[in-house]
C-alpha angles and dihedrals in degrees: 000000000000133000119207108201118190118186125199135181111221126218114256109285094005102094095103090046092053092051091048093050091048093051093045091047091052090053095047092047093046098234107197102176122085115275139160137194119220130194126195123251097168129022120024111024120229095019122147125187130195117201120191125184123218130180094211140013088247089059090051093050093045093049093055092043089054091046092053092046098048113107091222093059097081094055094044092049092049089057093042095052090057089063103046137060123241115274131027132151137278114199132176116202128188114218108235 
């Protein structure tokens, strides 16, 4: 199993908006795999993480290919990019 963790820094005052857009996007795109959205309470302020679980690397690759190909993605990403700062991290972890 693999965990894809993507970390974003939100713009000041836009943390709740970014979480809302992420949840709405997941619904519109019909995400079926397990995922969770995390927000920081201690540590780096204004940080939002998305964690997605995949059984195989092929599942991971297919998910992101489908995401990129979906017609809804452009509109969702336009809204999303208004709420986050440039940068962030994209990690892929294998569950031991």
